[in-house]
C-alpha positions as a LaTeX table, in Angstrom:
\begin{tabular}{lrrr}
\hline
Residue & $x$ (\AA) & $y$ (\AA) & $z$ (\AA) \\
\hline
Met1 & $-1.73$ & 2.42 & 52.16 \\
Ser2 & $-0.32$ & $-1.80$ & 52.15 \\
Ser3 & $-3.98$ & $-3.22$ & 52.33 \\
Met4 & $-4.89$ & $-0.51$ & 49.29 \\
Asn5 & $-1.85$ & $-1.88$ & 47.19 \\
Cys6 & $-3.18$ & $-5.70$ & 48.27 \\
Leu7 & $-6.23$ & $-4.72$ & 46.85 \\
Ser8 & $-5.01$ & $-3.01$ & 44.33 \\
Lys9 & $-2.95$ & $-6.45$ & 42.85 \\
Met10 & $-5.96$ & $-8.37$ & 43.62 \\
Asn11 & $-7.89$ & $-6.65$ & 41.16 \\
Val12 & $-5.34$ & $-7.31$ & 38.52 \\
Ile13 & $-6.30$ & $-9.67$ & 36.05 \\
Glu14 & $-3.75$ & $-11.09$ & 34.07 \\
Leu15 & $-3.41$ & $-12.96$ & 30.43 \\
Val16 & $-3.15$ & $-16.13$ & 31.48 \\
Asp17 & $-6.47$ & $-16.04$ & 33.95 \\
Leu18 & $-8.54$ & $-15.66$ & 31.07 \\
Pro19 & $-10.41$ & $-18.19$ & 29.25 \\
Asp20 & $-9.00$ & $-19.84$ & 25.82 \\
Glu21 & $-11.23$ & $-17.97$ & 23.83 \\
Leu22 & $-10.98$ & $-14.72$ & 24.88 \\
Ile23 & $-7.15$ & $-15.05$ & 24.90 \\
Leu24 & $-7.42$ & $-16.41$ & 21.15 \\
Phe25 & $-9.73$ & $-13.26$ & 20.04 \\
Ile26 & $-7.00$ & $-10.80$ & 21.72 \\
Met27 & $-3.89$ & $-12.21$ & 19.88 \\
Lys28 & $-6.24$ & $-12.13$ & 16.46 \\
Lys29 & $-6.02$ & $-8.29$ & 17.04 \\
Val30 & $-2.74$ & $-8.03$ & 17.62 \\
Asn31 & $-0.46$ & $-6.71$ & 14.70 \\
Pro32 & 2.31 & $-7.65$ & 13.50 \\
Arg33 & 1.76 & $-11.24$ & 13.85 \\
Met34 & 5.19 & $-11.50$ & 14.41 \\
Leu35 & 5.24 & $-9.70$ & 17.33 \\
Leu36 & 2.90 & $-11.38$ & 19.39 \\
Leu37 & 4.38 & $-15.07$ & 18.18 \\
Cys38 & 7.52 & $-13.89$ & 19.53 \\
Ser39 & 6.20 & $-12.76$ & 22.83 \\
Met40 & 4.76 & $-16.23$ & 23.09 \\
Ile41 & 6.51 & $-18.92$ & 21.76 \\
Gly42 & 9.35 & $-19.87$ & 23.37 \\
Ile43 & 8.53 & $-18.44$ & 26.85 \\
Gly44 & 8.39 & $-20.86$ & 29.08 \\
Asn45 & 4.22 & $-21.06$ & 29.23 \\
Asn46 & 2.74 & $-23.93$ & 27.29 \\
Arg47 & $-0.59$ & $-23.07$ & 27.31 \\
Leu48 & 0.03 & $-19.51$ & 25.83 \\
Glu49 & 2.50 & $-21.04$ & 22.96 \\
Ala50 & 0.14 & $-23.78$ & 22.04 \\
Leu51 & $-2.70$ & $-21.30$ & 21.73 \\
Ala52 & $-0.27$ & $-18.91$ & 19.45 \\
Phe53 & 0.15 & $-21.94$ & 17.04 \\
Asp54 & $-3.54$ & $-22.02$ & 16.48 \\
Ile55 & $-2.54$ & $-18.28$ & 14.79 \\
Cys56 & 0.59 & $-19.35$ & 12.90 \\
His57 & $-0.82$ & $-20.33$ & 9.58 \\
Ser58 & $-0.54$ & $-17.04$ & 8.25 \\
Ile59 & 2.65 & $-14.83$ & 8.89 \\
Asp60 & 2.85 & $-11.36$ & 7.60 \\
Leu61 & 6.23 & $-9.92$ & 7.41 \\
Thr62 & 5.77 & $-6.53$ & 5.25 \\
Phe63 & 5.22 & $-4.01$ & 8.60 \\
Asp64 & 8.10 & $-1.65$ & 9.15 \\
Tyr65 & 10.91 & $-2.04$ & 12.24 \\
Pro66 & 12.90 & 0.58 & 12.47 \\
Gln67 & 13.24 & 0.35 & 15.97 \\
Ala68 & 16.46 & $-1.32$ & 17.39 \\
Pro69 & 14.14 & $-3.87$ & 19.89 \\
His70 & 11.82 & $-4.51$ & 16.55 \\
Arg71 & 15.21 & $-5.42$ & 14.95 \\
Ser72 & 16.22 & $-7.95$ & 17.47 \\
Phe73 & 12.27 & $-9.27$ & 17.24 \\
Arg74 & 12.73 & $-9.91$ & 13.78 \\
Arg75 & 16.29 & $-11.51$ & 14.42 \\
Arg76 & 14.48 & $-13.72$ & 17.65 \\
Phe77 & 11.42 & $-14.72$ & 14.83 \\
Phe78 & 13.64 & $-16.46$ & 12.41 \\
Ser79 & 15.97 & $-18.39$ & 15.34 \\
His80 & 13.33 & $-19.19$ & 17.57 \\
Val81 & 9.81 & $-19.04$ & 16.09 \\
Met82 & 10.03 & $-20.14$ & 12.90 \\
Pro83 & 12.05 & $-23.69$ & 13.51 \\
Arg84 & 8.53 & $-23.63$ & 15.32 \\
Ile85 & 6.21 & $-23.25$ & 12.84 \\
Ser86 & 7.59 & $-23.70$ & 9.58 \\
Tyr87 & 5.80 & $-26.92$ & 9.20 \\
Asp88 & 2.18 & $-24.71$ & 10.02 \\
Ile89 & 2.97 & $-22.14$ & 7.72 \\
Gln90 & 0.30 & $-21.76$ & 4.57 \\
Ser91 & $-0.07$ & $-18.07$ & 4.01 \\
Leu92 & 3.11 & $-15.86$ & 4.02 \\
Arg93 & 3.46 & $-12.29$ & 3.05 \\
Ile94 & 6.96 & $-10.90$ & 2.55 \\
Asn95 & 8.73 & $-7.86$ & 0.96 \\
Leu96 & 11.72 & $-8.14$ & $-1.10$ \\
Asn97 & 14.75 & $-7.59$ & 1.33 \\
His98 & 13.23 & $-10.70$ & 3.13 \\
Ile99 & 13.81 & $-12.59$ & 0.91 \\
Gln100 & 17.67 & $-13.78$ & 1.75 \\
Ser101 & 16.45 & $-14.57$ & 5.47 \\
Ile102 & 13.58 & $-16.59$ & 4.42 \\
Lys103 & 16.02 & $-18.69$ & 1.63 \\
Thr104 & 18.68 & $-18.82$ & 4.58 \\
Phe105 & 16.07 & $-20.24$ & 6.50 \\
Val106 & 14.77 & $-22.56$ & 4.58 \\
Glu107 & 17.87 & $-24.07$ & 3.27 \\
Asn108 & 19.25 & $-24.24$ & 7.01 \\
Asn109 & 15.98 & $-25.31$ & 8.54 \\
Cys110 & 13.70 & $-26.91$ & 6.01 \\
Asn111 & 15.68 & $-28.47$ & 2.87 \\
Gly112 & 14.60 & $-25.48$ & 1.12 \\
Thr113 & 11.30 & $-26.21$ & 1.08 \\
Leu114 & 8.14 & $-24.56$ & 3.24 \\
Pro115 & 6.20 & $-27.77$ & 2.70 \\
Asn116 & 2.74 & $-26.50$ & 3.31 \\
Leu117 & 2.80 & $-23.14$ & 1.97 \\
Thr118 & 0.40 & $-22.48$ & $-0.25$ \\
His119 & $-0.35$ & $-18.62$ & $-0.39$ \\
Leu120 & 2.59 & $-16.34$ & $-1.05$ \\
Lys121 & 2.79 & $-12.72$ & $-1.48$ \\
Ile122 & 5.65 & $-10.12$ & $-2.13$ \\
Met123 & 5.65 & $-6.62$ & $-1.88$ \\
Leu124 & 7.91 & $-3.81$ & $-2.75$ \\
Gly125 & 8.07 & $-1.65$ & 0.05 \\
Thr126 & 6.62 & $-1.63$ & 3.95 \\
Asn127 & 3.90 & $-0.86$ & 6.04 \\
Gln128 & 3.77 & 1.64 & 8.54 \\
Val129 & 3.33 & $-0.03$ & 12.11 \\
Lys130 & 1.07 & 2.81 & 13.27 \\
Thr131 & $-1.91$ & 2.85 & 10.68 \\
Gly132 & $-0.73$ & $-0.35$ & 8.50 \\
Ile133 & $-1.09$ & 2.20 & 5.10 \\
Pro134 & 1.56 & 1.45 & 2.84 \\
Tyr135 & 4.10 & 4.24 & 2.33 \\
Thr136 & 2.69 & 6.46 & $-0.39$ \\
Ile137 & 5.84 & 8.36 & $-1.22$ \\
Val138 & 8.62 & 5.78 & $-2.30$ \\
Thr139 & 10.71 & 5.46 & $-5.04$ \\
Ile140 & 11.40 & 2.00 & $-6.70$ \\
Gly141 & 12.53 & 2.74 & $-10.23$ \\
Asn142 & 16.46 & 1.01 & $-9.44$ \\
Val143 & 14.77 & $-1.65$ & $-7.26$ \\
Phe144 & 15.55 & $-4.58$ & $-10.01$ \\
Glu145 & 18.20 & $-2.96$ & $-11.58$ \\
Asn146 & 20.61 & $-2.98$ & $-8.46$ \\
Asn147 & 19.04 & $-6.29$ & $-7.26$ \\
Leu148 & 18.57 & $-9.05$ & $-9.82$ \\
Asn149 & 19.52 & $-11.62$ & $-7.69$ \\
Leu150 & 16.33 & $-11.08$ & $-5.73$ \\
Ile151 & 14.25 & $-12.73$ & $-8.06$ \\
Ser152 & 16.77 & $-15.86$ & $-8.20$ \\
Lys153 & 16.53 & $-16.26$ & $-4.68$ \\
Ile154 & 12.89 & $-16.10$ & $-4.56$ \\
Arg155 & 12.88 & $-18.84$ & $-7.47$ \\
Ser156 & 15.42 & $-20.94$ & $-5.32$ \\
Ile157 & 13.07 & $-21.60$ & $-2.28$ \\
Ser158 & 10.64 & $-24.38$ & $-3.42$ \\
Cys159 & 7.11 & $-24.03$ & $-2.50$ \\
Pro160 & 6.18 & $-27.66$ & $-4.30$ \\
Asn161 & 2.37 & $-26.72$ & $-3.09$ \\
Leu162 & 1.86 & $-23.43$ & $-3.82$ \\
Lys163 & $-1.84$ & $-22.66$ & $-5.22$ \\
Gln164 & $-1.93$ & $-19.03$ & $-4.83$ \\
Met165 & 0.26 & $-16.11$ & $-5.35$ \\
Thr166 & $-0.02$ & $-12.34$ & $-5.35$ \\
Met167 & 2.65 & $-9.66$ & $-6.27$ \\
Thr168 & 2.76 & $-6.22$ & $-5.56$ \\
Met169 & 4.36 & $-3.82$ & $-6.68$ \\
Tyr170 & 2.78 & $-0.21$ & $-7.26$ \\
Arg171 & 5.70 & 2.01 & $-8.01$ \\
Asn172 & 7.05 & 1.86 & $-11.40$ \\
Phe173 & 9.66 & $-0.57$ & $-12.00$ \\
Asn174 & 11.95 & $-0.61$ & $-15.66$ \\
Asn175 & 12.74 & $-4.79$ & $-15.55$ \\
Tyr176 & 9.74 & $-6.23$ & $-15.41$ \\
Val177 & 11.34 & $-9.75$ & $-17.26$ \\
Pro178 & 12.75 & $-11.20$ & $-13.79$ \\
Cys179 & 9.61 & $-11.50$ & $-12.69$ \\
Ile180 & 7.80 & $-13.05$ & $-15.31$ \\
Ser181 & 10.83 & $-15.24$ & $-15.45$ \\
Leu182 & 9.90 & $-16.00$ & $-11.93$ \\
Leu183 & 5.86 & $-16.60$ & $-12.83$ \\
Gln184 & 6.75 & $-19.18$ & $-15.33$ \\
Gln185 & 8.23 & $-21.58$ & $-12.74$ \\
Leu186 & 4.75 & $-21.63$ & $-11.00$ \\
Leu187 & 2.97 & $-24.16$ & $-12.41$ \\
Asn188 & 1.09 & $-25.37$ & $-10.31$ \\
Val189 & $-1.08$ & $-22.28$ & $-9.56$ \\
Glu190 & $-4.88$ & $-21.73$ & $-8.99$ \\
Tyr191 & $-5.00$ & $-18.33$ & $-8.36$ \\
Leu192 & $-2.61$ & $-15.49$ & $-9.14$ \\
Thr193 & $-3.03$ & $-11.84$ & $-8.35$ \\
Leu194 & $-0.55$ & $-8.92$ & $-9.92$ \\
Leu195 & $-0.97$ & $-5.50$ & $-9.26$ \\
Leu196 & 2.01 & $-3.69$ & $-10.70$ \\
Ala197 & 3.27 & $-0.63$ & $-11.90$ \\
Ile198 & 5.94 & $-1.11$ & $-14.99$ \\
Gly199 & 8.33 & 1.25 & $-16.69$ \\
Val200 & 9.45 & 4.93 & $-16.85$ \\
Gln201 & 12.47 & 4.83 & $-17.81$ \\
Gly202 & 15.23 & 2.63 & $-19.83$ \\
Thr203 & 14.60 & 0.44 & $-22.80$ \\
Thr204 & 12.04 & $-1.62$ & $-21.47$ \\
Pro205 & 9.07 & $-2.16$ & $-21.91$ \\
Asn206 & 8.79 & $-0.78$ & $-25.45$ \\
His207 & 5.48 & $-1.41$ & $-25.63$ \\
Phe208 & 2.06 & $-1.32$ & $-23.28$ \\
Ile209 & 1.43 & $-4.35$ & $-21.46$ \\
Asp210 & $-2.22$ & $-5.52$ & $-23.41$ \\
Gly211 & $-3.72$ & $-8.57$ & $-23.47$ \\
Phe212 & $-1.65$ & $-10.63$ & $-26.11$ \\
Phe213 & 1.47 & $-9.77$ & $-23.54$ \\
Leu214 & $-0.39$ & $-12.08$ & $-20.89$ \\
Glu215 & $-1.52$ & $-14.53$ & $-23.36$ \\
Arg216 & 2.15 & $-14.78$ & $-24.59$ \\
Asn217 & 4.16 & $-14.83$ & $-21.22$ \\
Ile218 & 1.89 & $-15.49$ & $-18.60$ \\
Leu219 & $-1.11$ & $-17.46$ & $-19.15$ \\
Pro220 & 0.66 & $-20.57$ & $-20.91$ \\
Tyr221 & 3.37 & $-21.00$ & $-18.12$ \\
Met222 & $-0.36$ & $-21.90$ & $-15.31$ \\
Pro223 & $-1.93$ & $-24.75$ & $-16.60$ \\
Arg224 & $-4.01$ & $-25.00$ & $-13.31$ \\
Leu225 & $-4.72$ & $-21.42$ & $-13.41$ \\
Arg226 & $-8.64$ & $-20.55$ & $-12.44$ \\
Gln227 & $-8.56$ & $-17.50$ & $-11.22$ \\
Phe228 & $-6.55$ & $-14.39$ & $-12.70$ \\
Asn229 & $-6.95$ & $-11.34$ & $-10.92$ \\
Tyr230 & $-4.56$ & $-7.77$ & $-12.20$ \\
His231 & $-4.56$ & $-4.10$ & $-12.28$ \\
Ile232 & $-0.97$ & $-3.91$ & $-14.18$ \\
Arg233 & $-0.26$ & 0.18 & $-15.05$ \\
Ser234 & 2.70 & 0.72 & $-17.94$ \\
Ile235 & 4.28 & 3.93 & $-18.61$ \\
Leu236 & 5.99 & 4.81 & $-21.76$ \\
Lys237 & 7.58 & 7.45 & $-22.47$ \\
Asn238 & 7.34 & 9.06 & $-25.95$ \\
Ala239 & 4.75 & 6.35 & $-26.33$ \\
Ser240 & 3.97 & 5.60 & $-29.99$ \\
His241 & 0.26 & 6.05 & $-31.23$ \\
Ile242 & $-2.19$ & 3.52 & $-30.36$ \\
Thr243 & $-5.96$ & 3.60 & $-29.43$ \\
Ile244 & $-7.90$ & 2.22 & $-26.86$ \\
Asp245 & $-10.09$ & $-0.17$ & $-29.26$ \\
Gln246 & $-6.46$ & $-1.54$ & $-30.02$ \\
Ile247 & $-5.86$ & $-2.27$ & $-26.56$ \\
Arg248 & $-9.35$ & $-3.83$ & $-26.40$ \\
Gln249 & $-8.86$ & $-5.88$ & $-29.08$ \\
Ser250 & $-5.88$ & $-7.67$ & $-27.48$ \\
Phe251 & $-8.20$ & $-9.31$ & $-24.66$ \\
Leu252 & $-10.61$ & $-11.20$ & $-27.69$ \\
Lys253 & $-9.22$ & $-14.24$ & $-26.64$ \\
Gln254 & $-9.95$ & $-13.85$ & $-23.27$ \\
Gln255 & $-13.40$ & $-14.85$ & $-21.25$ \\
Gln256 & $-12.69$ & $-12.54$ & $-18.27$ \\
Pro257 & $-14.41$ & $-9.45$ & $-17.70$ \\
Phe258 & $-11.90$ & $-6.44$ & $-17.86$ \\
Asp259 & $-11.77$ & $-3.11$ & $-18.52$ \\
Cys260 & $-8.61$ & $-0.69$ & $-19.44$ \\
Val261 & $-7.49$ & 3.24 & $-19.65$ \\
Leu262 & $-5.24$ & 4.88 & $-21.85$ \\
Asp263 & $-4.09$ & 8.15 & $-21.15$ \\
Asn264 & $-1.36$ & 10.61 & $-22.44$ \\
Phe265 & 0.33 & 13.74 & $-20.85$ \\
Asn266 & 1.85 & 17.05 & $-21.47$ \\
Asn267 & 4.90 & 15.53 & $-19.98$ \\
Asn268 & 5.52 & 12.93 & $-22.83$ \\
Tyr269 & 4.63 & 10.08 & $-20.84$ \\
Gly270 & 1.61 & 7.87 & $-21.79$ \\
Gln271 & $-0.08$ & 5.36 & $-19.65$ \\
Cys272 & $-2.05$ & 2.15 & $-20.00$ \\
Gln273 & $-4.22$ & 0.38 & $-16.77$ \\
Ile274 & $-5.50$ & $-2.77$ & $-17.70$ \\
Tyr275 & $-7.65$ & $-4.34$ & $-14.63$ \\
Ser276 & $-9.61$ & $-7.34$ & $-14.51$ \\
Leu277 & $-13.29$ & $-6.78$ & $-13.25$ \\
Pro278 & $-14.20$ & $-6.61$ & $-10.53$ \\
Phe279 & $-12.24$ & $-4.61$ & $-9.62$ \\
Ile280 & $-9.81$ & $-6.13$ & $-6.54$ \\
Gly281 & $-7.48$ & $-3.94$ & $-5.86$ \\
Thr282 & $-7.41$ & $-0.95$ & $-3.06$ \\
Arg283 & $-4.61$ & 1.54 & $-4.27$ \\
Leu284 & $-5.04$ & 3.53 & $-7.67$ \\
Asp285 & $-2.18$ & 5.60 & $-8.95$ \\
Phe286 & $-1.45$ & 8.45 & $-11.03$ \\
Val287 & $-5.68$ & 8.78 & $-11.99$ \\
Ser288 & $-6.29$ & 11.97 & $-14.28$ \\
Asn289 & $-9.68$ & 13.46 & $-14.99$ \\
Arg290 & $-9.76$ & 10.62 & $-17.91$ \\
Phe291 & $-9.97$ & 7.87 & $-15.34$ \\
Pro292 & $-13.06$ & 6.59 & $-15.23$ \\
Leu293 & $-13.41$ & 6.55 & $-11.40$ \\
Phe294 & $-17.60$ & 7.18 & $-11.25$ \\
Asp295 & $-19.68$ & 4.61 & $-12.79$ \\
Ile296 & $-23.12$ & 3.19 & $-11.47$ \\
Asn297 & $-21.29$ & $-0.15$ & $-11.33$ \\
Lys298 & $-19.21$ & 1.25 & $-8.10$ \\
Thr299 & $-15.96$ & 0.07 & $-9.52$ \\
Phe300 & $-13.71$ & 1.23 & $-6.99$ \\
Ser301 & $-15.94$ & 1.52 & $-3.92$ \\
Asn302 & $-13.15$ & $-0.11$ & $-2.20$ \\
Val303 & $-9.78$ & 1.60 & $-3.03$ \\
Thr304 & $-8.46$ & 3.43 & 0.34 \\
Ile305 & $-5.16$ & 5.08 & $-1.56$ \\
Leu306 & $-5.29$ & 7.36 & $-4.44$ \\
Leu307 & $-2.99$ & 9.49 & $-6.36$ \\
Leu308 & $-4.15$ & 12.00 & $-8.45$ \\
Phe309 & $-1.67$ & 13.35 & $-11.69$ \\
Asp310 & $-2.82$ & 15.63 & $-14.20$ \\
Asp311 & $-0.74$ & 18.28 & $-16.29$ \\
Val312 & $-3.58$ & 18.55 & $-18.61$ \\
Lys313 & $-6.33$ & 19.71 & $-17.05$ \\
Pro314 & $-7.12$ & 21.13 & $-13.55$ \\
Phe315 & $-9.19$ & 18.57 & $-10.88$ \\
Glu316 & $-12.40$ & 20.89 & $-10.42$ \\
Ser317 & $-14.56$ & 20.89 & $-7.46$ \\
Val318 & $-17.53$ & 18.51 & $-8.76$ \\
Phe319 & $-14.32$ & 15.87 & $-9.35$ \\
Phe320 & $-13.71$ & 15.82 & $-6.03$ \\
Glu321 & $-17.05$ & 15.77 & $-5.09$ \\
Arg322 & $-17.68$ & 12.64 & $-7.19$ \\
Val323 & $-14.49$ & 11.32 & $-5.70$ \\
Ala324 & $-16.05$ & 11.50 & $-2.27$ \\
Arg325 & $-19.03$ & 9.53 & $-3.73$ \\
Ala326 & $-16.91$ & 6.80 & $-5.71$ \\
Leu327 & $-14.48$ & 6.16 & $-3.31$ \\
Pro328 & $-16.09$ & 5.82 & 0.37 \\
Gln329 & $-13.35$ & 4.28 & 1.99 \\
Leu330 & $-10.58$ & 6.92 & 0.89 \\
Arg331 & $-8.00$ & 6.59 & 3.55 \\
Thr332 & $-4.82$ & 8.25 & 1.58 \\
Leu333 & $-5.21$ & 10.98 & $-1.09$ \\
Glu334 & $-2.04$ & 12.30 & $-2.66$ \\
Ile335 & $-2.65$ & 15.27 & $-5.29$ \\
Phe336 & $-0.08$ & 16.38 & $-7.96$ \\
Asn337 & $-1.27$ & 19.04 & $-10.35$ \\
Gln338 & $-0.04$ & 22.97 & $-10.66$ \\
Leu339 & $-3.02$ & 24.13 & $-13.11$ \\
Glu340 & $-5.40$ & 26.67 & $-11.37$ \\
Gln341 & $-8.38$ & 25.80 & $-10.92$ \\
Gln342 & $-11.20$ & 27.13 & $-13.42$ \\
Glu343 & $-14.43$ & 26.49 & $-11.27$ \\
Lys344 & $-13.98$ & 27.63 & $-7.89$ \\
Met345 & $-15.80$ & 26.36 & $-4.77$ \\
Thr346 & $-17.85$ & 28.15 & $-2.54$ \\
Ala347 & $-18.69$ & 26.97 & 0.82 \\
Lys348 & $-22.83$ & 27.60 & $-0.42$ \\
Lys349 & $-22.34$ & 26.07 & $-3.52$ \\
Ile350 & $-21.18$ & 22.31 & $-2.46$ \\
Ser351 & $-20.40$ & 20.39 & 0.67 \\
Ile352 & $-18.02$ & 17.98 & 0.33 \\
Asp353 & $-16.86$ & 15.08 & 3.21 \\
Phe354 & $-14.20$ & 12.71 & 3.05 \\
Ala355 & $-15.36$ & 10.99 & 5.84 \\
His356 & $-12.34$ & 8.32 & 6.37 \\
Leu357 & $-9.27$ & 10.07 & 4.76 \\
Ala358 & $-6.52$ & 10.05 & 7.27 \\
Val359 & $-3.43$ & 11.29 & 5.36 \\
Leu360 & $-3.41$ & 14.39 & 2.64 \\
Ile361 & $-0.40$ & 14.48 & 0.68 \\
Leu362 & $-0.14$ & 18.02 & $-0.92$ \\
Tyr363 & 3.38 & 18.91 & $-2.34$ \\
Asp364 & 3.29 & 19.42 & $-6.08$ \\
Ile365 & 0.17 & 21.31 & $-6.69$ \\
His366 & $-1.35$ & 24.63 & $-7.23$ \\
Ile367 & $-2.38$ & 26.13 & $-3.97$ \\
Asp368 & $-5.77$ & 26.13 & $-5.03$ \\
Tyr369 & $-6.38$ & 22.36 & $-3.79$ \\
Ala370 & $-4.76$ & 23.15 & $-0.09$ \\
Gln371 & $-7.55$ & 25.84 & $-0.32$ \\
Gln372 & $-10.02$ & 23.68 & $-1.37$ \\
Phe373 & $-9.26$ & 20.79 & 1.10 \\
Leu374 & $-8.05$ & 22.49 & 4.12 \\
Cys375 & $-10.49$ & 25.62 & 4.18 \\
Gln376 & $-12.98$ & 24.19 & 2.27 \\
Ile377 & $-14.13$ & 20.41 & 2.53 \\
His378 & $-14.83$ & 18.64 & 5.56 \\
Leu379 & $-12.38$ & 16.38 & 7.11 \\
Pro380 & $-12.96$ & 14.81 & 10.04 \\
Ser381 & $-10.33$ & 11.90 & 10.11 \\
Leu382 & $-7.81$ & 13.73 & 9.14 \\
Ile383 & $-3.99$ & 12.79 & 11.20 \\
Glu384 & $-1.53$ & 13.17 & 8.87 \\
Leu385 & $-0.74$ & 16.23 & 6.78 \\
Val386 & 2.66 & 16.02 & 4.01 \\
Ile387 & 2.13 & 19.83 & 2.77 \\
Asn388 & 4.29 & 22.40 & 0.40 \\
Lys389 & 5.69 & 24.99 & 3.01 \\
Asp390 & 4.69 & 27.86 & 1.44 \\
Ile391 & 1.22 & 26.73 & 0.89 \\
Leu392 & 0.79 & 25.77 & 4.54 \\
Leu393 & 2.05 & 29.05 & 5.21 \\
Thr394 & $-0.77$ & 30.80 & 3.57 \\
Ile395 & $-3.00$ & 28.76 & 4.70 \\
Ile396 & $-2.07$ & 29.07 & 8.13 \\
Asp397 & $-2.31$ & 33.00 & 7.64 \\
Glu398 & $-5.70$ & 32.82 & 6.33 \\
Asn399 & $-6.93$ & 31.64 & 9.43 \\
Gln400 & $-10.04$ & 30.74 & 8.58 \\
Gln401 & $-12.45$ & 28.42 & 10.79 \\
Gln402 & $-12.45$ & 25.36 & 8.49 \\
Ala403 & $-8.83$ & 24.90 & 8.31 \\
Arg404 & $-8.51$ & 25.16 & 12.30 \\
Asp405 & $-11.07$ & 22.28 & 12.43 \\
Asn406 & $-9.59$ & 19.83 & 9.38 \\
Cys407 & $-6.22$ & 20.90 & 11.10 \\
Ser408 & $-7.02$ & 20.22 & 14.98 \\
Arg409 & $-6.51$ & 16.19 & 14.53 \\
Val410 & $-3.55$ & 16.28 & 12.60 \\
Gly411 & $-1.09$ & 13.76 & 14.70 \\
Thr412 & 2.11 & 14.29 & 12.09 \\
Ile413 & 2.92 & 17.14 & 9.35 \\
Arg414 & 5.89 & 17.30 & 7.20 \\
Thr415 & 6.68 & 20.10 & 4.63 \\
Ser416 & 8.63 & 20.44 & 1.10 \\
Lys417 & 11.38 & 22.50 & 2.99 \\
Pro418 & 12.51 & 23.18 & 5.94 \\
Ser419 & 10.18 & 24.53 & 8.64 \\
Tyr420 & 12.19 & 25.19 & 11.56 \\
Glu421 & 11.85 & 29.06 & 11.60 \\
Ser422 & 7.91 & 28.74 & 11.62 \\
Ile423 & 7.34 & 26.03 & 13.83 \\
Asp424 & 6.10 & 27.99 & 16.58 \\
Ile425 & 3.45 & 29.14 & 13.97 \\
Ile426 & 2.56 & 25.74 & 12.55 \\
Glu427 & 2.24 & 24.38 & 16.46 \\
Asn428 & $-0.34$ & 27.27 & 16.92 \\
Phe429 & $-2.20$ & 26.14 & 14.19 \\
Phe430 & $-1.68$ & 22.62 & 14.91 \\
Pro431 & $-2.47$ & 21.76 & 18.61 \\
Leu432 & $-1.60$ & 17.91 & 18.74 \\
Val433 & 1.17 & 18.31 & 15.95 \\
Tyr434 & 4.49 & 16.51 & 15.74 \\
Tyr435 & 6.27 & 18.11 & 13.37 \\
Val436 & 8.49 & 15.47 & 11.39 \\
Lys437 & 12.09 & 17.77 & 10.67 \\
His438 & 12.99 & 18.10 & 6.89 \\
Pro439 & 15.80 & 16.29 & 5.93 \\
Asn440 & 17.62 & 19.19 & 5.65 \\
Glu441 & 17.26 & 20.38 & 8.73 \\
\hline
\end{tabular}
């Protein structure tokens, strides 16, 4: 037995035994990068530390760290790693809740400046560690009302060489003035990307964001701006009457290609989406039947996250057939529609395949959509399902083979109401499932 153990040890290849090129290749595959740097820098291995320095130019802090060990990694990152790499950081991606930590660090260690930072991306919310997919169900309406000082903290960090700025806030926030104030301070920015959702409650904005707004409040403050990519969705309650032609006319002074969509819903909300072309986003929210999702230019072919909403017209089977063709990379789909389909799909009539769809969210829907997606559409990559409890139990009771096939790979399920009394039924239908308890359980 001892000789076998000895042989096993001889066959073990440690990381330090590999050539530098292979170690770097492995390091670049590790995500989140923060955990890798914490594991390599300051551990006493000069070779691994030197290799880690080669990949520390771009730092992403937007992943979620809910477990205690990960929180300790974050503390170690700011205390032991950041002081060693602060002059190497050229690209930084953060959430709003990182601002205080960044501000404190640069004030104590770098004279308030990240001297070589040229790319800054600010996001609201976090990415999931396992999938890297931004959380879809998230409320952000009160972020700026409760944390107005966050923007001032961003402005207090000196980034004299900042050339590229990306701001991503996909869920609705009301007070956009601090964001605009921040942008107006970035005189040296050459590449600007804004992916924003503005409005819903309160008194601002009292108009849709259009070309006139960009001309008045952003473009004059960035004299070195060379490229401006944007997708801005503004929402108003009881919006005054405005036509799509009026929105288009507001862009007449701009040379950059763009498009826009105007929508009015039965819930008294109006919505305007303006976006530069080619479309650079990977997410679309509150898309209705009236959104120009399908065109010969495949404008939205890179979209991976889609939220569908319509209280005027149901989403019919042909709509989902077109979605599957128009968005071949779609990974997360959320549907809000309580209206019954008028054109029922039959298995013999049409075949729809969402090859990469991993997350399906069906909380606030008519049962027709659950029956179509789980019982009739092919979902070979589905691993997470969020669904209305009563609709789920109906689907399980129907016991269709296509539904069993689609659910056979689902690893996580969440329901709209507590389902503890039905957990055995759910687990029998979903052989790999981990049921996430409802907050009321």
